[in-house]
Structure formats: structure tokens, C-alpha cells
C-alpha positions as CSV (number, residue, x, y, z in Angstrom):
1,M,0.0,0.0,0.0
2,S,2.8,2.4,0.8
3,R,4.4,1.7,-2.6
4,D,1.2,2.8,-4.3
5,L,1.2,6.1,-2.4
6,D,4.9,6.7,-3.1
7,L,4.4,6.4,-6.9
8,P,2.2,9.6,-7.4
9,L,4.6,11.5,-5.1
10,A,7.6,10.5,-7.2
11,R,5.8,11.5,-10.4
12,R,5.0,14.9,-9.0
13,R,8.6,15.4,-7.9
14,L,9.8,14.4,-11.4
15,R,7.5,16.9,-13.0
16,V,8.8,19.6,-10.7
17,V,12.4,18.8,-11.6
18,V,11.6,18.7,-15.4
19,G,9.8,22.1,-15.0
20,L,12.8,23.6,-13.2
21,F,15.1,22.3,-15.9
22,V,13.0,23.7,-18.7
23,L,12.8,27.1,-16.9
24,A,16.6,27.1,-16.5
25,L,17.0,26.4,-20.2
26,A,14.6,29.2,-21.0
27,I,16.4,31.7,-18.8
28,L,19.7,30.6,-20.4
29,G,18.2,31.1,-23.8
30,L,17.0,34.6,-22.9
31,R,20.4,35.5,-21.5
32,L,22.1,34.3,-24.7
33,G,19.7,36.3,-26.8
34,D,20.3,39.4,-24.6
35,L,24.0,39.1,-25.1
36,A,23.5,38.7,-28.9
37,L,21.5,41.9,-29.1
38,M,23.9,44.1,-27.2
39,S,25.6,46.9,-29.1
40,V,29.1,45.5,-28.6
41,D,29.8,42.4,-30.6
42,A,30.5,39.1,-28.8
43,A,34.0,38.7,-30.2
44,T,35.0,42.2,-28.9
45,E,33.5,41.4,-25.5
46,A,35.2,38.0,-25.3
47,R,38.6,39.6,-26.1
48,A,38.0,42.3,-23.5
49,V,37.1,39.8,-20.8
50,A,40.0,37.6,-21.7
51,G,42.4,40.6,-21.7
52,A,43.5,39.9,-25.3
53,P,44.9,42.7,-27.5
54,A,42.1,44.7,-29.2
55,S,43.8,44.9,-32.6
56,A,46.6,43.3,-34.6
57,R,50.1,44.5,-34.0
58,R,51.5,47.0,-36.5
59,A,54.8,46.3,-38.2
60,D,57.8,48.1,-37.0
61,I,59.3,51.0,-39.1
62,V,63.1,51.1,-39.3
63,D,65.7,53.1,-41.1
64,R,68.1,51.7,-43.8
65,H,70.3,50.2,-41.1
66,G,67.5,48.7,-39.1
67,N,67.4,51.3,-36.4
68,L,63.9,51.4,-34.8
69,L,61.7,54.4,-35.8
70,A,58.3,53.1,-34.7
71,T,57.1,50.1,-32.9
72,D,54.2,48.7,-30.8
73,Y,54.1,47.7,-27.2
74,P,51.2,46.5,-25.0
75,K,49.4,48.9,-22.7
76,T,46.6,48.2,-20.2
77,S,43.2,49.9,-20.7
78,L,40.3,50.0,-18.3
79,F,36.8,49.0,-19.2
80,A,33.5,48.3,-17.4
81,D,30.6,45.9,-17.9
82,P,27.7,48.1,-16.6
83,A,25.5,45.1,-16.0
84,E,28.0,43.8,-13.5
85,V,28.6,47.0,-11.6
86,L,26.9,46.6,-8.3
87,D,27.1,50.3,-7.0
88,L,27.1,52.8,-9.9
89,Q,27.4,55.8,-7.7
90,A,30.3,54.5,-5.6
91,T,32.1,53.1,-8.5
92,A,31.9,56.3,-10.5
93,T,33.1,58.3,-7.5
94,R,36.1,56.2,-6.7
95,L,37.3,55.8,-10.3
96,A,36.8,59.4,-11.1
97,R,38.8,60.5,-8.0
98,L,41.6,58.0,-8.7
99,L,42.0,58.6,-12.5
100,G,41.1,62.3,-12.6
101,L,37.9,61.7,-14.7
102,D,34.7,63.6,-14.9
103,R,32.4,61.8,-12.5
104,A,29.1,62.8,-14.2
105,Q,30.4,61.6,-17.6
106,L,31.7,58.3,-16.1
107,L,28.4,57.8,-14.3
108,A,26.5,58.2,-17.6
109,K,28.7,55.6,-19.2
110,L,28.2,53.1,-16.3
111,S,24.4,53.7,-16.5
112,A,24.2,52.9,-20.3
113,P,22.4,49.8,-21.4
114,R,25.6,48.2,-22.7
115,R,27.9,45.4,-21.8
116,F,31.1,47.2,-22.6
117,V,32.3,50.8,-22.1
118,W,35.7,52.3,-21.9
119,V,36.7,53.9,-18.6
120,R,40.3,55.0,-19.4
121,R,42.7,54.0,-22.2
122,H,46.4,53.4,-21.6
123,L,46.8,53.3,-17.9
124,T,50.2,53.6,-16.2
125,E,51.3,50.7,-14.2
126,T,50.8,52.7,-11.0
127,E,47.2,53.4,-12.1
128,R,46.6,49.8,-12.9
129,I,47.7,48.6,-9.5
130,A,45.6,51.3,-7.8
131,V,42.5,50.2,-9.7
132,L,43.1,46.6,-8.8
133,R,43.3,47.5,-5.1
134,L,39.8,49.0,-5.3
135,G,38.3,45.6,-6.1
136,L,35.3,47.0,-7.9
137,P,32.9,44.5,-9.5
138,G,32.2,45.0,-13.2
139,I,35.6,46.6,-13.9
140,G,38.2,44.9,-16.0
141,F,41.4,45.4,-17.9
142,R,42.2,44.9,-21.5
143,T,45.6,44.8,-23.3
144,E,46.0,47.0,-26.3
145,W,48.8,47.7,-28.8
146,H,50.1,51.2,-28.5
147,R,52.4,52.9,-31.0
148,V,55.6,54.5,-29.8
149,Y,58.3,56.5,-31.5
150,P,61.8,56.1,-29.9
151,Q,63.4,58.8,-32.1
152,R,60.7,61.4,-31.1
153,E,61.0,64.6,-33.0
154,L,63.9,63.4,-35.2
155,T,61.7,61.6,-37.7
156,S,58.3,63.0,-36.9
157,H,57.3,64.5,-40.3
158,L,58.5,61.3,-42.1
159,V,57.1,58.5,-40.0
160,G,54.0,60.4,-38.9
161,Y,51.9,59.0,-36.1
162,A,49.1,56.5,-35.2
163,G,45.9,57.3,-33.2
164,I,44.4,55.9,-30.1
165,E,43.0,52.9,-32.1
166,N,46.5,52.3,-33.4
167,Q,45.5,53.4,-36.9
168,G,47.8,55.5,-39.1
169,L,46.9,59.2,-39.1
170,A,49.9,60.9,-40.8
171,G,53.1,60.4,-42.7
172,I,54.3,56.9,-43.5
173,E,52.0,55.5,-40.9
174,Y,49.0,56.7,-42.9
175,S,50.3,56.1,-46.5
176,F,51.4,52.5,-45.7
177,E,48.5,51.6,-43.5
178,D,47.7,48.4,-45.4
179,R,51.3,47.3,-45.3
180,L,51.8,48.1,-41.6
181,A,48.5,46.8,-40.3
182,G,47.6,44.3,-42.9
183,A,48.3,40.6,-43.5
184,G,52.0,41.3,-44.3
185,A,52.6,43.3,-41.2
186,A,55.1,40.9,-39.7
187,A,58.2,42.2,-41.6
188,P,59.4,45.7,-40.6
189,L,58.9,48.5,-43.2
190,L,62.4,49.7,-44.3
191,L,62.8,53.4,-45.0
192,T,65.6,54.9,-47.0
193,I,66.5,57.3,-44.2
194,D,69.9,57.1,-42.6
195,L,69.4,58.0,-38.9
196,G,72.9,59.4,-38.6
197,V,72.4,61.7,-41.6
198,Q,69.0,62.7,-40.3
199,E,70.5,63.8,-36.9
200,V,73.2,65.9,-38.7
201,V,70.6,67.6,-40.8
202,R,68.3,68.4,-37.9
203,S,71.1,69.6,-35.6
204,E,72.6,71.9,-38.2
205,L,69.2,73.2,-39.4
206,A,68.1,73.9,-35.8
207,H,71.4,75.8,-35.2
208,A,70.8,78.0,-38.2
209,V,67.1,78.6,-37.3
210,E,68.1,79.7,-33.8
211,R,71.1,81.8,-34.9
212,F,69.3,83.7,-37.6
213,A,66.0,83.9,-35.7
214,A,64.1,82.2,-38.6
215,T,60.5,81.2,-38.2
216,G,61.3,77.7,-39.6
217,G,63.3,75.8,-42.2
218,T,63.9,72.7,-44.1
219,G,66.9,70.4,-44.7
220,L,67.1,67.5,-47.1
221,V,69.7,65.0,-48.3
222,L,69.0,63.0,-51.5
223,D,70.9,60.3,-53.2
224,A,71.2,61.9,-56.6
225,G,71.4,58.6,-58.6
226,S,69.0,56.3,-56.8
227,G,66.4,58.9,-55.6
228,E,66.6,57.6,-52.0
229,I,66.0,60.3,-49.3
230,L,68.7,59.9,-46.6
231,G,67.6,62.8,-44.5
232,M,64.6,65.2,-44.5
233,V,63.8,67.6,-41.7
234,S,61.2,70.3,-41.3
235,L,61.3,72.8,-38.4
236,P,59.4,73.4,-36.2
237,D,58.7,69.7,-35.5
238,F,56.9,67.8,-32.8
239,D,57.0,64.7,-30.7
240,P,54.8,62.0,-32.4
241,N,54.3,60.3,-29.0
242,R,52.2,63.3,-28.0
243,Y,51.1,64.6,-31.4
244,W,47.9,66.0,-30.1
245,L,49.8,68.7,-28.2
246,A,51.6,70.0,-31.3
247,P,50.2,73.1,-33.0
248,P,49.3,72.8,-36.7
249,K,52.4,74.8,-37.8
250,A,54.6,72.2,-36.1
251,R,52.8,69.3,-37.8
252,F,53.2,71.0,-41.2
253,N,55.8,69.3,-43.4
254,R,57.5,72.2,-45.1
255,N,59.6,69.8,-47.3
256,T,56.6,68.3,-49.1
257,Q,53.5,70.1,-48.0
258,G,54.8,73.7,-48.3
259,T,55.2,75.3,-51.7
260,Y,57.5,78.4,-52.0
261,E,58.9,80.8,-54.5
262,L,62.5,79.8,-54.2
263,G,64.1,82.6,-56.1
264,S,67.5,82.2,-57.8
265,L,67.5,78.4,-57.3
266,F,65.4,78.4,-60.4
267,K,68.3,79.8,-62.5
268,V,69.7,76.3,-62.5
269,F,66.7,75.1,-64.3
270,T,66.6,78.1,-66.6
271,A,70.2,77.5,-67.6
272,A,69.5,73.7,-68.0
273,M,66.6,74.2,-70.4
274,A,68.3,77.0,-72.4
275,L,71.5,75.0,-72.8
276,D,69.7,71.8,-73.7
277,A,67.5,73.6,-76.2
278,G,70.6,75.2,-77.8
279,V,69.4,78.8,-77.4
280,I,72.5,79.7,-75.5
281,R,76.2,78.7,-75.6
282,M,78.6,78.4,-72.7
283,D,80.8,81.0,-74.4
284,G,77.9,83.4,-74.9
285,G,76.5,86.1,-72.7
286,Y,74.1,88.9,-72.1
287,D,74.2,92.7,-71.6
288,A,73.2,93.4,-68.0
289,T,74.3,97.1,-68.1
290,E,70.7,98.4,-67.5
291,P,67.6,97.0,-65.8
292,L,65.5,94.9,-68.2
293,A,62.3,96.8,-69.1
294,F,59.3,94.6,-69.6
295,G,56.1,96.6,-70.0
296,R,55.6,98.6,-66.8
297,F,58.0,96.3,-65.0
298,Q,61.7,96.5,-64.6
299,I,64.0,93.5,-63.8
300,H,67.0,94.4,-61.6
301,D,70.0,92.5,-60.4
302,F,70.5,92.2,-56.7
303,H,74.3,91.8,-57.3
304,A,74.4,94.4,-60.1
305,H,77.5,94.5,-62.2
306,R,76.1,96.7,-64.9
307,R,78.1,95.3,-67.7
308,W,78.1,92.5,-70.2
309,L,78.0,89.1,-68.4
310,S,79.1,85.8,-69.8
311,V,76.8,82.8,-69.3
312,P,78.9,81.4,-66.5
313,E,78.8,84.9,-64.8
314,V,75.0,85.0,-65.1
315,I,74.8,81.9,-62.9
316,A,77.8,82.5,-60.7
317,F,76.7,86.1,-60.0
318,S,73.0,85.2,-60.0
319,S,71.9,87.7,-62.5
320,N,68.1,88.2,-62.8
321,I,68.6,90.1,-66.1
322,G,70.6,87.4,-67.7
323,A,68.3,84.6,-66.6
324,A,65.3,86.6,-67.9
325,K,66.9,87.0,-71.3
326,M,67.7,83.2,-71.4
327,A,64.0,82.4,-70.7
328,T,62.8,85.0,-73.2
329,E,64.8,83.3,-76.0
330,L,63.4,79.9,-75.0
331,G,59.8,81.2,-75.0
332,V,56.7,80.5,-73.0
333,E,55.9,77.0,-74.4
334,G,59.5,75.9,-74.3
335,Q,59.9,76.9,-70.7
336,R,56.7,75.2,-69.6
337,A,57.6,72.0,-71.5
338,Y,60.9,71.8,-69.7
339,L,59.4,72.6,-66.3
340,E,56.9,69.8,-66.8
341,R,59.7,67.5,-67.8
342,F,61.6,68.4,-64.7
343,G,58.6,67.5,-62.5
344,L,58.0,71.1,-61.3
345,L,54.5,71.7,-62.4
346,G,52.7,68.6,-60.9
347,R,52.4,67.1,-57.5
348,H,55.4,65.1,-56.4
349,P,54.6,61.3,-56.3
350,I,56.3,60.7,-52.9
351,R,54.0,58.4,-50.9
352,L,53.1,60.8,-48.1
353,P,49.7,62.2,-47.4
354,E,51.2,65.7,-46.7
355,V,52.0,66.8,-50.3
356,G,51.2,70.2,-51.6
357,D,50.3,71.2,-55.2
358,P,52.8,73.5,-56.9
359,Q,51.5,76.9,-57.9
360,S,52.1,78.3,-61.4
361,P,50.7,81.2,-63.4
362,S,47.4,80.7,-65.2
363,P,47.3,82.0,-67.9
364,W,51.0,81.8,-68.5
365,R,52.0,85.1,-70.1
366,P,55.5,86.3,-71.3
367,I,56.0,88.3,-68.1
368,N,55.5,85.0,-66.2
369,T,58.2,83.4,-68.2
370,V,60.5,86.2,-67.3
371,T,59.8,86.1,-63.6
372,A,59.8,82.2,-63.4
373,A,63.3,82.3,-64.9
374,Y,64.6,83.6,-61.5
375,G,62.1,81.8,-59.3
376,H,59.2,84.2,-58.8
377,G,55.6,83.7,-59.7
378,I,56.0,79.9,-59.4
379,A,55.9,78.0,-56.1
380,V,57.1,74.4,-55.6
381,S,58.1,72.3,-52.6
382,P,61.7,71.9,-51.5
383,L,61.5,68.1,-52.2
384,Q,60.5,68.8,-55.8
385,T,63.3,71.3,-56.2
386,A,65.9,68.8,-54.9
387,D,64.6,66.0,-57.0
388,A,64.6,68.2,-60.2
389,F,68.1,69.4,-59.4
390,A,69.4,65.8,-59.2
391,R,67.7,65.0,-62.5
392,V,69.3,67.8,-64.4
393,L,72.8,67.1,-63.0
394,C,72.6,63.3,-63.5
395,S,71.9,62.3,-67.1
396,A,70.8,58.8,-66.2
397,P,67.4,57.0,-65.7
398,R,66.4,57.3,-62.1
399,P,63.2,56.9,-60.0
400,P,61.6,59.9,-58.3
401,A,62.8,60.8,-54.8
402,H,61.3,58.3,-52.3
403,L,61.3,57.2,-48.7
404,V,60.3,53.5,-49.2
405,A,61.6,51.3,-52.0
406,E,58.5,49.0,-52.0
407,D,56.1,49.5,-55.0
408,L,58.5,52.1,-56.5
409,P,57.6,53.7,-59.9
410,P,59.9,52.7,-62.8
411,A,62.9,54.9,-63.4
412,A,62.3,57.9,-65.6
413,A,64.3,58.8,-68.7
414,P,67.0,61.6,-68.4
415,V,65.5,65.1,-68.7
416,V,68.5,66.7,-70.4
417,S,71.4,65.5,-72.5
418,A,74.6,64.2,-70.9
419,E,76.5,67.2,-72.4
420,T,74.0,69.7,-70.8
421,A,74.3,67.9,-67.4
422,A,78.1,68.2,-67.6
423,K,77.9,71.9,-68.4
424,L,75.5,72.4,-65.4
425,R,77.9,70.6,-63.1
426,W,80.7,73.0,-64.2
427,L,78.4,76.0,-63.6
428,M,77.5,74.8,-60.2
429,W,81.1,74.3,-59.3
430,L,81.9,77.9,-60.5
431,T,79.1,79.3,-58.3
432,V,80.7,77.8,-55.2
433,A,84.4,78.3,-56.3
434,E,84.1,81.9,-57.5
435,G,80.5,83.1,-57.1
436,T,77.7,83.7,-54.5
437,G,77.9,80.2,-53.0
438,G,81.5,80.4,-51.6
439,Q,80.4,79.8,-48.0
440,A,79.2,76.3,-48.9
441,G,82.7,75.1,-49.8
442,V,84.1,72.2,-47.8
443,P,87.8,71.2,-47.6
444,G,88.4,67.9,-49.4
445,Y,85.1,67.8,-51.2
446,L,84.3,69.4,-54.6
447,V,80.9,71.1,-54.0
448,G,78.7,72.8,-56.6
449,G,75.5,74.6,-55.9
450,K,73.2,77.6,-56.2
451,T,72.0,80.3,-53.9
452,G,68.4,81.4,-53.6
453,S,66.7,84.3,-52.0
454,A,63.1,85.3,-52.6
455,D,60.7,87.9,-51.1
456,K,57.8,86.1,-49.5
457,A,54.5,86.5,-51.2
458,G,51.4,87.4,-49.2
459,A,48.1,89.2,-49.4
460,G,48.5,92.2,-51.7
461,G,52.0,91.5,-52.9
462,Y,55.4,90.7,-51.4
463,H,56.5,91.4,-47.8
464,Q,59.3,93.8,-47.3
465,G,62.1,92.2,-45.4
466,G,60.4,88.8,-45.2
467,I,62.5,86.5,-47.4
468,L,63.0,82.8,-47.9
469,S,66.7,82.1,-48.2
470,S,68.0,78.8,-49.6
471,F,71.0,76.9,-51.0
472,I,71.1,73.7,-53.0
473,A,74.3,71.8,-53.5
474,A,75.6,68.5,-55.0
475,F,78.8,66.8,-54.0
476,P,81.1,65.6,-55.2
477,I,80.1,67.9,-58.1
478,H,82.2,66.1,-60.7
479,Q,80.1,62.9,-60.1
480,P,77.1,64.0,-58.0
481,R,76.4,61.5,-55.4
482,Y,74.3,63.5,-53.0
483,V,72.1,66.6,-53.2
484,V,71.7,68.8,-50.1
485,L,69.0,71.5,-49.8
486,V,68.4,74.0,-47.0
487,T,65.8,76.7,-46.8
488,L,65.4,79.2,-44.0
489,D,62.1,81.1,-43.5
490,E,62.5,84.8,-42.7
491,P,66.1,84.7,-41.3
492,K,67.7,87.8,-39.9
493,G,71.3,88.6,-40.5
494,D,73.8,89.1,-37.7
495,A,77.1,90.9,-37.2
496,A,79.0,88.0,-38.9
497,T,76.9,88.3,-42.0
498,Y,77.0,92.1,-42.0
499,G,73.3,92.1,-41.6
500,F,72.6,90.1,-44.7
501,A,70.2,87.2,-44.5
502,H,70.3,86.0,-48.1
503,G,71.0,82.4,-49.1
504,G,74.7,82.9,-49.6
505,W,75.1,84.2,-46.1
506,T,72.7,81.9,-44.1
507,A,71.7,78.8,-46.0
508,A,75.0,78.2,-47.8
509,P,77.2,77.8,-44.7
510,T,74.5,75.5,-43.2
511,V,74.8,73.3,-46.3
512,G,78.6,73.4,-46.0
513,R,78.5,72.2,-42.4
514,I,76.1,69.4,-43.3
515,I,78.3,68.2,-46.1
516,G,81.4,68.4,-43.9
517,R,79.7,66.1,-41.3
518,I,77.9,63.6,-43.5
519,G,80.6,63.1,-46.1
520,P,82.8,60.9,-43.8
521,L,79.6,59.4,-42.3
522,L,78.6,58.1,-45.7
523,G,82.1,56.8,-46.4
524,L,83.0,59.4,-49.1
525,P,86.8,60.0,-49.2
526,P,88.0,63.6,-49.8
527,E,88.9,63.6,-53.5
528,G,88.4,67.2,-54.6
529,A,92.0,67.5,-55.7
530,I,91.4,64.9,-58.4
531,A,88.7,66.8,-60.3
532,E,89.3,70.5,-59.5
533,P,92.3,70.9,-62.0
534,W,90.0,69.9,-64.8
535,F,87.3,72.3,-63.7
536,R,89.9,75.1,-63.5
537,S,91.3,74.2,-67.0
538,A,87.9,75.1,-68.5
539,L,87.7,78.5,-66.8
540,V,88.9,81.7,-68.4
541,E,89.7,84.3,-65.7
542,G,90.0,88.0,-66.6
543,E,89.1,91.5,-65.6
544,A,86.1,93.7,-66.4
545,F,84.8,97.1,-65.4
546,N,81.9,97.1,-63.0
547,G,79.5,99.8,-64.0
548,R,78.0,100.1,-60.5
549,T,81.1,100.2,-58.3
550,R,83.1,101.9,-61.1
551,R,86.0,99.5,-60.4
552,I,87.8,96.8,-62.1
553,E,86.7,93.3,-61.0
554,D,87.4,89.7,-61.8
555,S,85.5,88.2,-64.7
556,F,84.8,84.6,-65.6
557,A,84.1,82.7,-68.8
558,A,84.3,79.2,-70.2
559,V,86.8,78.0,-72.7
560,A,85.1,78.0,-76.1
561,N,86.3,74.6,-77.2
562,V,85.9,72.5,-74.1
563,E,84.9,68.9,-74.8
564,W,82.4,68.6,-71.9
565,L,82.0,64.8,-72.2
566,K,85.7,63.9,-71.8
567,E,86.2,64.5,-68.1
568,P,89.2,62.4,-66.9
569,W,87.2,60.5,-64.2
570,G,85.1,58.6,-66.7
571,N,82.1,60.9,-67.4
572,A,79.8,58.9,-65.2
573,A,76.3,60.3,-65.3
574,C,76.3,60.6,-61.5
575,G,78.1,59.3,-58.5
576,C,75.7,56.5,-57.6
577,L,77.1,53.0,-57.3
578,A,75.4,52.0,-60.5
579,C,77.1,54.8,-62.5
580,S,80.4,55.6,-60.8
581,P,83.7,53.8,-61.5
582,L,84.7,55.1,-58.1
583,G,81.8,53.4,-56.4
């Protein structure tokens, strides 16, 4: 009888157990559905709870020798699961006090109907330990990759920086985002930069900016034959580890983003196109006795000699009148075609996001041809100028100037003939040896170059006294291996420069100091004595009457029958390892 009574009781108990089990499954199903409908995805939450990194590690960025320029390291960030926070008020108060957060904003986050909210990104170790000691329910830690730049300001405008989510925002970090953060991110990204050269350029440029009280400046070292950029500095600069604190003018890359009227540097290109087109001869010249009248305008020489000037003197003495007459003979269309060929009328293809568009006249009238001949009315970037300078001095196929050799455009054909390039190298040597660029000379190295000084354009015309001074050089000039360019924005002369702030007094000595330091660093032996006798042998020195000073002065011309393509060192197109027998 008792067994019969126990059977209904057992059945009731079984139904209760089954009901409880079904209820538990239903609750579990609702819970899973609730999680699936939350705004944060399940994978992200799982990584957060597990403490796994939020994103893939970016590839390192290194210089040509493997020196570290950018890398990732893990940092701890603090998050909350609002559903697990037991006391919203107390949690918000304690965390806000400890981490210096706004309590009201934090409380709003903790009250949100979400399962994941950030409390504070990138804690210090001290902060992490302090939060741990609070023992707050619903609060957790997550490991994230954080980008750091061990060279700080030294490579800031080149490497750029990454944001809070470790995504590239500027410079190489932005341009090569897919390469640095994509599937191939394991291998470091190798730049052409030489960190030693970069440090020399920055230190010498900073010294010049400070000495001449300039508002900024640029410095650049380019391998003439390969197009590799070994050093590129823009001042003012910034610390990419704290980029958000830098003002816009510090983040502005003057080498690529800035476009400037570079003044007499353009006479190199004017001579190149006129010689190459055959409208002038090395033993020719121009009458620069009087200013050149062009409509209501008059073209003057800053270093006026008021006499007939040979072609070499036009460049060595930086004559605006002579350059203007060269360009007039070439004509509007001829000048534009050469400038396009030199890469000075379009945006430079370097793979950086911070690249400015050159500015040129539209429409291009004959007066624009005259002023462009000596670098006014046309604005280009310093990088474009250095790249074009290398192209006209090295008559060999070469790729454009670049920072990364990956996915490089094919080498472009020479822009002038080998004979024209040889003549230009001689003219650049003369400018340093006997002309306005004398302060760029370096014992042991044969340097050639060109000074530049341009009034700064602004609203309503040009600013009185506000100039951009510059100097561009190649060394060794008989087989150009490297191009060096320095610009100084609004420098002020001092007692040692007799108050002058022009390129020959400010930028030229800065270039000379850079060459003197990087030549040995790059393994170039002093060999100026090998080539200088040949350069001298092509020079005719004499005397002439200066119509301005009313005194007899030295004059310079080229030997009429020089065979420019028979230099004794082998007539290599440039000094790169591919071309030079000395390499």
C-alpha cells in the first residue's frame, strides 16, 4: 500500500524537476539572446574579458640600417561591464577620483544599457595597480597595442603617427596603413632614411634657425642617382608620441606640403633648359648694363655689375637680367615644357599624405616666363626642387625621390642630355668656387650649388624684409652622389653676415656644415683635388669694369672649345654605385 502512495509523489517530484530544468533552459536562452542583441559584438567582449589585444600588432618601421623608428608595445586599458557594476554611484566616484575623470560623464557611461564601455585608455602601471586594489565588481582590464616613436622629433614628419586605435593618421603610418597593419605586417617597413644623416641635418638646421631667428626651415639630403632620401627635416617639428599637443604649424611638413617661391635656385633650371634647347652657348653672354624693361615692370640684379655678363657669370653672380633673357629666348611654351619634364608643375609622387600642389601662373604670359626664370611667380616644394636638381645634374634614368623602395615607380628617362648635365655641373662648381655660394665650400670635397633668396608673397604682394633664403648643392660635383638643400624662412642677418640674410650668407654655410659632417659618415673619401684641376682648366679668368662700383673686378668665362663629355674621371652620369667607376 505504501508503494502505491509513493508512486504519485515520485511523479509529482519528477514533473517539478523537469519544469525547473525547462525554466533554466529558457532563462539561459533569454540570456544568450540578450547578449547577442547588445551593441558591442560578442568577439570584442570576449577579447575584453580575456584581456587579449584589441587589434593586430602593426609592423615596425626602421631606417636603412635597421634602427627602430616606430614600434608597438602593449598597454593596459580599463573597461566596465555596466550590467556587472553593483554600485554605480560609488564606482563612478572612486574611479573618477583615482584617475582624474569627470564623475558625471563616467556615471552616464556606467548607466548605459551596454555590456562594454571604456573607462580609461592606456593606464600607467601605477594606475593599474591602484584600480586593482579598489576591487570593484564589473571593472576589467584589456591589453591594447600602443604605437611609440623612440626617435621622437627626429623623424616626426616622415614617420608620422598613429591614433588611439593604433591606426595611421599621418606620414608613412598613414600612407602605408595596409602594409603596416595588414596581413603582411610581420616584416618591418624599411625606410631609405639614414638616422645618422637625419640627426646631422636636424642639428645643423636647428642651429641655423636659432642663430638667424628664422620662423622655420627645411633640410634635405637626397641620393642623386637612386632617388633615395637619406635625411629630411622640417622645423618646427613635434613629438609624435604626443602629437595632439603640437600646434598645426609644427605638424606642417615644409619639405613636401609647403610650396614656396625659391628665387634664384630656379636659375639652375633656366640654364638647363636654355643650354639643352641650344638657345645659349657656354661661351655666350648677355648685356646686363641696365635693368630689363618689360612693359611697366623692370627687372633688376641684386648683385648688379652693370656690364656684359658671360653665361657662367649669369649663374655665378646670380643675374636676374641674364636669366630673364635666357628664358625669353626659350619662349613660354618651351619653358613650360621643360618645367613639366623636370617635374616642377605637378604634385610630387612621394608616398606621403602631406604633399602640396605646386602653384604656377594661369594664364602663363610672357611676363610670367621672365619672372619664373629667376624663381618668382611659381611656387614648388623643397622636395620637388631637390629632385629636379638631381635630375638635371645626372643624365641617367632614375626613379623619383622616395622614402620607401616598395612598389616604386619605374625609373624615368633623363631630362637633359649628358652634355647639358656636364655643363651644369661645371656652372654649379663655379658658383661655389668663385660666385655667390662660396660659403658652402668644404675642404676635401668638390661642392657645386646655387644660392636662392626670394621675397615672401602674401596678401596684396610681397612682404618687405620677409625672405626665404636657400641653398642647394651637389657633392662631389664632378660625379654628383648627394644633393643637399636647406631653406630658412625669414632669417635675420647678424654681425658675422654684416646684416645680410640672403641664401649665400645663411643657407650656404649651413649646407657646407652638413656636407662636412655627412661626407665621412657616408664613407666618401675627400677627393676634390682629383677633379678640380680639370674644372679650372675650362675656366677663363680675366678682368672687367663694374658699372655700378666703377671699379675693375674679376670676370669669368668658359673656354670656347671644351669637350664637356671627356672628363678624366670617366664621365659617369652621376656618383651613384650603378654609374660611378669610383663606387
